[in-house]
KOLKOL-963075 format. One record per residue: residue number from 1; residue in one letter; x, y, z of N, C-alpha, C in turn. Coordinates in pm, whole numbers, m for minus. Layout:
N
[NUM,A,[X,Y,Z],[X,Y,Z],[X,Y,Z]]
...
END
This chain:
123
[1,M,[m17219,6504,4989],[m17262,6458,5120],[m17340,6327,5109]]
[2,A,[m17432,6320,5014],[m17514,6200,4999],[m17427,6080,4961]]
[3,R,[m17328,6104,4875],[m17237,5996,4836],[m17164,5942,4958]]
[4,I,[m17109,6031,5039],[m17035,5989,5158],[m17127,5915,5255]]
[5,A,[m17248,5966,5272],[m17344,5899,5361],[m17374,5758,5312]]
[6,A,[m17396,5743,5182],[m17424,5610,5126],[m17302,5518,5137]]
[7,E,[m17182,5574,5121],[m17061,5493,5136],[m17049,5442,5280]]
[8,R,[m17087,5524,5375],[m17083,5481,5516],[m17181,5366,5538]]
[9,V,[m17300,5379,5480],[m17399,5271,5494],[m17346,5144,5427]]
[10,K,[m17290,5159,5309],[m17235,5045,5235],[m17126,4975,5316]]
[11,S,[m17052,5052,5397],[m16944,4994,5477],[m16996,4927,5605]]
[12,G,[m17127,4936,5628],[m17184,4867,5743],[m17236,4957,5854]]
[13,I,[m17220,5087,5840],[m17270,5180,5942],[m17417,5208,5913]]
[14,P,[m17506,5177,6005],[m17649,5197,5976],[m17684,5346,5967]]
[15,W,[m17769,5378,5872],[m17818,5515,5852],[m17888,5561,5979]]
[16,D,[m17847,5676,6027],[m17903,5731,6149],[m17941,5875,6122]]
[17,A,[m18065,5896,6085],[m18112,6032,6053],[m18176,6094,6175]]
[18,Q,[m18098,6112,6279],[m18150,6177,6399],[m18194,6317,6364]]
[19,D,[m18293,6365,6437],[m18336,6503,6416],[m18222,6595,6452]]
[20,P,[m18177,6676,6355],[m18071,6772,6386],[m18128,6887,6466]]
[21,P,[m18041,6970,6522],[m18091,7087,6593],[m18178,7171,6501]]
[22,K,[m18283,7227,6554],[m18376,7305,6473],[m18313,7437,6432]]
[23,T,[m18361,7489,6321],[m18316,7619,6275],[m18380,7726,6362]]
[24,R,[m18344,7848,6335],[m18404,7959,6409],[m18551,7975,6375]]
[25,S,[m18592,7917,6264],[m18731,7926,6222],[m18818,7839,6313]]
[26,P,[m18937,7886,6349],[m19024,7805,6432],[m19084,7686,6356]]
[27,Q,[m19079,7690,6225],[m19135,7583,6143],[m19024,7486,6101]]
[28,P,[m19054,7355,6094],[m18952,7262,6044],[m18922,7293,5898]]
[29,T,[m18798,7276,5857],[m18761,7306,5719],[m18695,7186,5655]]
[30,S,[m18697,7185,5523],[m18633,7075,5451],[m18482,7082,5464]]
[31,T,[m18430,7197,5504],[m18285,7206,5522],[m18237,7113,5633]]
[32,N,[m18327,7075,5722],[m18289,6979,5827],[m18250,6845,5766]]
[33,F,[m18312,6805,5655],[m18274,6681,5589],[m18130,6691,5539]]
[34,H,[m18098,6801,5474],[m17963,6819,5421],[m17861,6823,5535]]
[35,F,[m17898,6885,5646],[m17811,6890,5763],[m17790,6749,5819]]
[36,A,[m17898,6668,5824],[m17888,6531,5876],[m17794,6447,5789]]
[37,V,[m17802,6465,5657],[m17712,6392,5566],[m17568,6435,5591]]
[38,A,[m17546,6565,5605],[m17410,6615,5630],[m17358,6562,5763]]
[39,K,[m17443,6561,5863],[m17402,6512,5995],[m17365,6364,5990]]
[40,F,[m17447,6285,5922],[m17419,6142,5910],[m17293,6116,5828]]
[41,A,[m17267,6201,5728],[m17148,6183,5646],[m17021,6190,5730]]
[42,G,[m17028,6263,5842],[m16917,6264,5936],[m16803,6355,5901]]
[43,D,[m16819,6441,5803],[m16713,6533,5764],[m16743,6668,5830]]
[44,P,[m16657,6714,5922],[m16686,6838,5995],[m16694,6960,5904]]
[45,I,[m16620,6961,5794],[m16625,7074,5701],[m16760,7076,5629]]
[46,L,[m16807,6961,5583],[m16939,6955,5519],[m17048,6993,5618]]
[47,L,[m17034,6951,5741],[m17133,6984,5843],[m17136,7134,5869]]
[48,L,[m17020,7195,5878],[m17012,7340,5896],[m17077,7413,5778]]
[49,F,[m17047,7366,5658],[m17104,7425,5537],[m17255,7410,5535]]
[50,A,[m17305,7289,5566],[m17450,7265,5567],[m17519,7351,5673]]
[51,D,[m17456,7366,5788],[m17513,7447,5895],[m17518,7594,5853]]
[52,A,[m17411,7642,5789],[m17409,7781,5743],[m17516,7805,5637]]
[53,L,[m17531,7712,5543],[m17634,7727,5440],[m17774,7725,5501]]
[54,R,[m17793,7642,5601],[m17922,7635,5668],[m17952,7769,5735]]
[55,D,[m17855,7824,5806],[m17875,7953,5871],[m17901,8063,5770]]
[56,I,[m17828,8061,5659],[m17848,8162,5554],[m17988,8150,5496]]
[57,S,[m18031,8029,5466],[m18164,8013,5405],[m18273,8060,5499]]
[58,V,[m18257,8039,5628],[m18355,8087,5725],[m18350,8239,5732]]
[59,E,[m18229,8294,5736],[m18213,8440,5744],[m18271,8509,5621]]
[60,I,[m18242,8455,5503],[m18291,8517,5379],[m18443,8516,5373]]
[61,S,[m18501,8405,5411],[m18647,8395,5400],[m18718,8454,5521]]
[62,N,[m18639,8498,5623],[m18697,8551,5747],[m18798,8455,5807]]
[63,G,[m18768,8326,5797],[m18855,8226,5856],[m18974,8188,5770]]
[64,E,[m18985,8248,5651],[m19097,8215,5564],[m19074,8078,5501]]
[65,H,[m19183,8016,5463],[m19172,7889,5391],[m19123,7914,5250]]
[66,T,[m19061,7813,5193],[m19023,7821,5053],[m19151,7835,4971]]
[67,P,[m19152,7919,4869],[m19274,7935,4789],[m19326,7801,4738]]
[68,Q,[m19458,7784,4738],[m19520,7657,4699],[m19475,7613,4560]]
[69,G,[m19458,7707,4470],[m19414,7671,4335],[m19281,7601,4333]]
[70,V,[m19198,7628,4433],[m19067,7563,4441],[m19080,7428,4508]]
[71,R,[m19145,7425,4624],[m19158,7299,4698],[m19238,7196,4622]]
[72,G,[m19350,7237,4565],[m19441,7141,4503],[m19392,7084,4373]]
[73,D,[m19296,7151,4308],[m19255,7109,4175],[m19129,7024,4172]]
[74,L,[m19070,6996,4287],[m18947,6916,4288],[m18979,6772,4252]]
[75,S,[m18912,6722,4149],[m18940,6585,4105],[m18862,6482,4184]]
[76,I,[m18751,6523,4246],[m18671,6430,4327],[m18691,6469,4473]]
[77,T,[m18741,6375,4551],[m18775,6403,4690],[m18663,6360,4785]]
[78,H,[m18671,6411,4906],[m18577,6369,5009],[m18590,6219,5035]]
[79,A,[m18711,6167,5026],[m18732,6023,5049],[m18656,5939,4946]]
[80,E,[m18651,5985,4823],[m18577,5912,4720],[m18426,5916,4747]]
[81,I,[m18379,6032,4788],[m18236,6045,4821],[m18203,5957,4941]]
[82,E,[m18289,5963,5042],[m18268,5881,5161],[m18270,5733,5128]]
[83,S,[m18357,5693,5037],[m18363,5553,4996],[m18231,5508,4933]]
[84,A,[m18171,5593,4850],[m18043,5559,4790],[m17933,5550,4896]]
[85,I,[m17941,5638,4996],[m17843,5633,5105],[m17860,5504,5183]]
[86,V,[m17983,5474,5224],[m18012,5354,5303],[m17974,5228,5226]]
[87,S,[m17988,5231,5094],[m17951,5116,5010],[m17800,5103,4993]]
[88,G,[m17727,5204,5038],[m17581,5199,5024],[m17536,5215,4880]]
[89,D,[m17607,5301,4804],[m17575,5324,4664],[m17518,5465,4647]]
[90,P,[m17384,5478,4664],[m17324,5612,4660],[m17347,5688,4530]]
[91,A,[m17334,5620,4417],[m17350,5688,4288],[m17493,5741,4272]]
[92,E,[m17590,5661,4308],[m17731,5703,4296],[m17763,5814,4395]]
[93,A,[m17712,5802,4517],[m17737,5906,4617],[m17680,6040,4571]]
[94,E,[m17558,6037,4518],[m17497,6161,4468],[m17574,6217,4350]]
[95,K,[m17611,6130,4256],[m17684,6174,4137],[m17816,6240,4176]]
[96,L,[m17889,6176,4267],[m18018,6230,4309],[m18003,6362,4385]]
[97,M,[m17904,6369,4475],[m17885,6492,4552],[m17845,6607,4460]]
[98,R,[m17755,6581,4367],[m17714,6686,4273],[m17833,6735,4191]]
[99,A,[m17909,6642,4137],[m18025,6680,4055],[m18129,6755,4139]]
[100,H,[m18149,6711,4263],[m18244,6775,4354],[m18204,6920,4380]]
[101,I,[m18077,6944,4410],[m18030,7079,4440],[m18034,7166,4314]]
[102,E,[m17991,7112,4202],[m17995,7188,4077],[m18138,7226,4040]]
[103,E,[m18229,7133,4055],[m18369,7160,4025],[m18427,7264,4121]]
[104,Y,[m18392,7253,4249],[m18439,7350,4348],[m18391,7490,4312]]
[105,L,[m18262,7504,4278],[m18208,7635,4241],[m18276,7690,4116]]
[106,H,[m18302,7604,4019],[m18372,7647,3897],[m18512,7698,3930]]
[107,L,[m18585,7623,4012],[m18720,7664,4048],[m18720,7790,4135]]
[108,L,[m18623,7800,4223],[m18612,7921,4305],[m18584,8042,4216]]
[109,D,[m18497,8025,4119],[m18467,8133,4025],[m18592,8172,3946]]
[110,E,[m18672,8075,3913],[m18794,8099,3835],[m18903,8166,3919]]
[111,H,[m18923,8121,4043],[m19033,8168,4126],[m18995,8280,4223]]
[112,S,[m18872,8282,4270],[m18830,8379,4372],[m18686,8423,4350]]
[113,P,[m18657,8482,4234],[m18518,8518,4205],[m18458,8616,4304]]
[114,Y,[m18542,8695,4369],[m18492,8793,4466],[m18418,8723,4581]]
[115,L,[m18456,8599,4613],[m18388,8526,4721],[m18244,8492,4683]]
[116,L,[m18223,8464,4555],[m18089,8427,4509],[m17999,8548,4489]]
[117,N,[m18058,8664,4479],[m17979,8785,4452],[m17944,8865,4576]]
[118,Q,[m17983,8818,4691],[m17953,8892,4814],[m17808,8872,4855]]
[119,V,[m17750,8979,4907],[m17613,8975,4958],[m17618,8936,5105]]
[120,I,[m17534,8842,5144],[m17530,8795,5281],[m17437,8886,5363]]
[121,D,[m17487,8937,5472],[m17406,9018,5563],[m17343,8925,5667]]
[122,W,[m17215,8898,5653],[m17146,8806,5743],[m17100,8874,5871]]
[123,G,[m17123,9005,5882],[m17073,9079,5996],[m17168,9078,6108]]
END
């Protein structure tokens, strides 16, 4: 998603990180950033996927915040990813987003493995 967003910027389309629709959670979440990137990328399948993941993450956590150990320890921030997108650097945007997600999953596994082991009820 970040690569496609940066490619769009590189082609001359200005980055537009409008506030996406809020999740069911009353608190703002970082998943809104990922949703905004997917929305800007313009791919309806990626947008559907990002929206589903956002809903799942809210459902799993029951509206709770991500544990501080996970949020506070991320070395790659949304601001850095956004900077690569705004700069129109697809390779850097993709590299940062991949590393960010991989690091998040590692920290989540370390601090809250029960969240990763839950079965999603799609019914």
